[in-house]
LUMLUMMI-506946 format. One record per residue (C-alpha): residue number from 1; x, z, y; residue in one letter. Coordinates in nm, 3 decimals, always signed. Example, Ala and Ser with C-alpha at 12.3 -4.5 7.8 and 13.67 -1.06 7.14 Angstrom:
<recs>
guse: 1&X: +1.230&Z: +0.780&Y: -0.450&bati: a
guse: 2&X: +1.367&Z: +0.714&Y: -0.106&bati: s
</recs>
This chain:
<recs>
guse: 1&X: +8.652&Z: -15.243&Y: +23.627&bati: m
guse: 2&X: +8.936&Z: -15.350&Y: +23.368&bati: v
guse: 3&X: +9.139&Z: -15.098&Y: +23.182&bati: l
guse: 4&X: +9.443&Z: -15.279&Y: +23.168&bati: l
guse: 5&X: +9.724&Z: -15.123&Y: +22.909&bati: e
guse: 6&X: +10.074&Z: -15.168&Y: +22.923&bati: l
guse: 7&X: +10.438&Z: -15.191&Y: +22.786&bati: s
guse: 8&X: +10.684&Z: -15.341&Y: +22.954&bati: v
guse: 9&X: +11.040&Z: -15.378&Y: +22.758&bati: a
guse: 10&X: +11.385&Z: -15.564&Y: +22.870&bati: p
guse: 11&X: +11.524&Z: -15.664&Y: +22.497&bati: l
guse: 12&X: +11.906&Z: -15.569&Y: +22.499&bati: a
guse: 13&X: +11.880&Z: -15.241&Y: +22.682&bati: a
guse: 14&X: +11.950&Z: -15.015&Y: +22.403&bati: g
guse: 15&X: +11.775&Z: -14.725&Y: +22.260&bati: d
guse: 16&X: +11.568&Z: -14.581&Y: +22.594&bati: s
guse: 17&X: +11.367&Z: -14.790&Y: +22.806&bati: v
guse: 18&X: +11.292&Z: -14.462&Y: +22.991&bati: s
guse: 19&X: +11.446&Z: -14.552&Y: +23.306&bati: r
guse: 20&X: +11.311&Z: -14.885&Y: +23.319&bati: q
guse: 21&X: +10.938&Z: -14.710&Y: +23.238&bati: v
guse: 22&X: +11.025&Z: -14.525&Y: +23.560&bati: a
guse: 23&X: +11.072&Z: -14.801&Y: +23.742&bati: k
guse: 24&X: +10.753&Z: -14.925&Y: +23.674&bati: c
guse: 25&X: +10.537&Z: -14.624&Y: +23.697&bati: l
guse: 26&X: +10.664&Z: -14.587&Y: +24.032&bati: a
guse: 27&X: +10.483&Z: -14.866&Y: +24.116&bati: i
guse: 28&X: +10.192&Z: -14.827&Y: +23.958&bati: i
guse: 29&X: +10.168&Z: -14.438&Y: +24.109&bati: d
guse: 30&X: +10.187&Z: -14.627&Y: +24.438&bati: a
guse: 31&X: +9.898&Z: -14.852&Y: +24.419&bati: s
guse: 32&X: +9.641&Z: -14.584&Y: +24.400&bati: g
guse: 33&X: +9.517&Z: -14.699&Y: +24.103&bati: l
guse: 34&X: +9.388&Z: -14.482&Y: +23.827&bati: d
guse: 35&X: +9.606&Z: -14.451&Y: +23.514&bati: y
guse: 36&X: +9.724&Z: -14.256&Y: +23.224&bati: e
guse: 37&X: +10.087&Z: -14.256&Y: +23.073&bati: l
guse: 38&X: +10.101&Z: -14.234&Y: +22.677&bati: h
guse: 39&X: +10.405&Z: -14.241&Y: +22.478&bati: a
guse: 40&X: +10.353&Z: -14.646&Y: +22.409&bati: m
guse: 41&X: +10.297&Z: -14.764&Y: +22.746&bati: g
guse: 42&X: +10.030&Z: -14.705&Y: +23.045&bati: t
guse: 43&X: +9.677&Z: -14.742&Y: +23.069&bati: i
guse: 44&X: +9.545&Z: -14.861&Y: +23.493&bati: v
guse: 45&X: +9.236&Z: -14.929&Y: +23.536&bati: e
guse: 46&X: +9.155&Z: -15.143&Y: +23.817&bati: g
guse: 47&X: +8.939&Z: -15.483&Y: +23.903&bati: e
guse: 48&X: +9.068&Z: -15.813&Y: +23.703&bati: l
guse: 49&X: +9.344&Z: -15.887&Y: +24.008&bati: d
guse: 50&X: +9.458&Z: -15.553&Y: +24.106&bati: e
guse: 51&X: +9.579&Z: -15.510&Y: +23.794&bati: v
guse: 52&X: +9.722&Z: -15.835&Y: +23.635&bati: v
guse: 53&X: +9.870&Z: -15.868&Y: +23.989&bati: e
guse: 54&X: +9.991&Z: -15.477&Y: +23.916&bati: l
guse: 55&X: +10.206&Z: -15.582&Y: +23.578&bati: m
guse: 56&X: +10.327&Z: -15.876&Y: +23.732&bati: k
guse: 57&X: +10.542&Z: -15.653&Y: +23.940&bati: r
guse: 58&X: +10.624&Z: -15.448&Y: +23.693&bati: c
guse: 59&X: +10.735&Z: -15.727&Y: +23.504&bati: i
guse: 60&X: +10.937&Z: -15.866&Y: +23.762&bati: e
guse: 61&X: +11.064&Z: -15.543&Y: +23.903&bati: a
guse: 62&X: +11.234&Z: -15.493&Y: +23.565&bati: v
guse: 63&X: +11.322&Z: -15.843&Y: +23.607&bati: a
guse: 64&X: +11.582&Z: -15.759&Y: +23.832&bati: e
guse: 65&X: +11.763&Z: -15.625&Y: +23.657&bati: e
guse: 66&X: +11.750&Z: -15.779&Y: +23.240&bati: h
guse: 67&X: +11.763&Z: -16.166&Y: +23.134&bati: d
guse: 68&X: +11.481&Z: -16.119&Y: +22.904&bati: r
guse: 69&X: +11.189&Z: -15.872&Y: +22.961&bati: v
guse: 70&X: +10.880&Z: -15.802&Y: +22.680&bati: t
guse: 71&X: +10.534&Z: -15.684&Y: +22.748&bati: c
guse: 72&X: +10.259&Z: -15.654&Y: +22.530&bati: t
guse: 73&X: +9.932&Z: -15.626&Y: +22.694&bati: a
guse: 74&X: +9.574&Z: -15.533&Y: +22.626&bati: k
guse: 75&X: +9.282&Z: -15.564&Y: +22.849&bati: l
guse: 76&X: +8.880&Z: -15.442&Y: +22.801&bati: d
guse: 77&X: +8.676&Z: -15.574&Y: +23.128&bati: l
guse: 78&X: +8.376&Z: -15.399&Y: +23.092&bati: r
guse: 79&X: +8.117&Z: -15.490&Y: +23.393&bati: k
guse: 80&X: +7.954&Z: -15.198&Y: +23.590&bati: g
guse: 81&X: +8.150&Z: -14.884&Y: +23.480&bati: m
guse: 82&X: +8.457&Z: -14.696&Y: +23.593&bati: s
guse: 83&X: +8.586&Z: -14.405&Y: +23.506&bati: g
guse: 84&X: +8.664&Z: -14.488&Y: +23.217&bati: r
guse: 85&X: +9.020&Z: -14.410&Y: +23.059&bati: i
guse: 86&X: +8.915&Z: -14.022&Y: +22.993&bati: r
guse: 87&X: +8.534&Z: -14.123&Y: +22.946&bati: g
guse: 88&X: +8.629&Z: -14.315&Y: +22.656&bati: k
guse: 89&X: +8.811&Z: -13.988&Y: +22.509&bati: v
guse: 90&X: +8.547&Z: -13.775&Y: +22.605&bati: t
guse: 91&X: +8.288&Z: -14.004&Y: +22.475&bati: s
guse: 92&X: +8.497&Z: -13.957&Y: +22.092&bati: v
guse: 93&X: +8.518&Z: -13.599&Y: +22.190&bati: e
guse: 94&X: +8.137&Z: -13.558&Y: +22.197&bati: r
guse: 95&X: +8.114&Z: -13.717&Y: +21.827&bati: h
guse: 96&X: +8.337&Z: -13.488&Y: +21.676&bati: l
guse: 97&X: +8.210&Z: -13.155&Y: +21.828&bati: g
guse: 98&X: +8.546&Z: -13.049&Y: +21.950&bati: r
guse: 99&X: +8.858&Z: -13.185&Y: +22.244&bati: k
guse: 100&X: +9.146&Z: -13.355&Y: +22.111&bati: l
guse: 101&X: +9.508&Z: -13.330&Y: +22.219&bati: k
</recs>
């Protein structure tokens, strides 16, 4: 399984890109893959081909209305592991001995 952290945004779209983020999140949510939105991007868990195709669809969706789109992405492939979106946080919380925000 792969964790993909991505942030897709149009350039020259003004101060807020929440409308474009919402467009991407609708695509991600409809995919059925596990995901978590945070203030600086979204983490998605799935097979490599699935998450890369999902990222491509998000970029193309934003590009429908904007001439220039940026995407920052980070991939973490770990064979035989799933449930890592929450599992990685749980592991850190265990080391701290408490829940985090």
